[in-house]
C-alpha positions, 0 to 999 in steps of 0.5 A: 721016932722016939723021945720028943716026937715034935722036936725030933720031927722037926729036925729029921723032916728037914734032913729027909726032905733035903736028901729027897730032893737032891737027885733033881736039885736045880733043874729049871725046867717044869716040863722036864720034871713033869716027864721025869715024874711019869717014870716014878717018884721024884724023891730019892733019885740019884743025881744023873747028868742025863736028868739034866741034859738039854734043859736049863739046869745046874748038875752040881752033885756028881758023886752023890747018891740017893740018900746023900745030903746036899751041902745045905742039908749038911750045914743043918746036920752040922748045927744039930751036932753043934747043939747036941755037944752043948746041951742045946746052947749055941756058942758062936766062935765054937760053931765057926771053928766047927763049920770051917772044919766041915767046909773049909780046906781039908774039911769033911764035906766033899761036894758043891760049895755055894758062894756065901760058903766059899766067901765065908771060909776066906773070911774065917781063914784070915783069922789067926785064931778062933777068938778073932772070928768076927761075929759077922763072918758071913757075906751079903747074900739073900739066898735060901741057905741063910735058913739052914740053921733055923730048924735045929735051933728052934727045935732045941732052944730052951726059952721063949721066942723073944730069947731065941730070935737073937740067937738065930740071928747070930747063927745066920750071921756066920754065913749071911749078912743080908737084911732080907736074910735076917727078916726071912730067918726071923719070919721062919723061926717064928713060924716053926716056933709056933707050929711046935707050940701047936698052932696051925700052919695057916695061923703060924705061916700068916703071922710069919708073913706079917713079920717078914719085912717089906720085900717079903711080906707081900709075896708071902701073903700073895703065896698064902692066898693061892688057893690050891696046891700047885707048885709049878704054878708057885715057882712060875709066879715067884721064881725057881731060883735060890733068892729068898724073895723067890723061894720063901713064897713057893715054900709057904705056898707048899707048906700051907696047901700040901696034904701032908709031909710027904706030898709037901716033899714031893711037891717041892721037888716038882716046883724045880730050881732050888728044891734043896734050898726050900726043903729044910724049912719046908720039911721042918714045918710039915714034919712038926706040924704032923707030929703035933697033930699026932699023924702017925709017923711024921716022917715016913720011916721008909724014907728015914731009912734011906738017908745016910746021916739019919743014924748019927742025926738020931744019936745027936737028938738022943743026947739032946733028950729026944 
């Protein structure tokens, strides 16, 4: 990786972690994941209905192959492209227009669309012009995709944390209008900003837990207190599904206890459930931390080469001076 290694690592770490998790996304059966692990690495498997047969899960990514992004990763990439076209400045109405061109009818995204995506599309389509798009076009939803915009926004915001947080909230409101989603976006933006500033993961995650709001704070503190990496124990305790009070504690536990980026990504897949939803912030945090500490390639080069959108993402990073 070239340019600003920390900013670059945060964004590429998010995208690569998402693509790595795609093949086993939404398998809710810990024993099945352990069996699959015996057959080789869990990262970068092509989605296969056989993996989901006979167990609780949702096979959502038919037609995708190893190296593709989930819709969550695509939304993260979209924010990167938006910022690259505007020298790092978020412009809400322009972003809503680009988001609709991606996820709306006839858009560039082909694949699964979740509830907030579908309902946000309907709200934006009800407006005659982009100038009529409401500042809050999102829906009442407390799921992990609320965090899709955070890695790129934190990585390329030119100001301090106080000026960053309101802009993050504007971006989250494009798809999500929920107090827990707002609290989580605040906490994750703070954590990533601090890691990129050189603060250790333990201190950054601890500070984020303190501002995560009344629902998340006790769960995150409990997750950070788990003494050793055990992704399946964490997901059994907090939950495998997509809701932030379930996924964010698992994410924080793995980020703190994993021995590095690759171990964190693999542990996240083994945790099961909404692994792609957790992957973006997890990948950004762990890759940025590795880059700050100067640990070789923050994101393994072999993994970067497997992700279909990495060349386009690198071009956008270059436009942003990274």
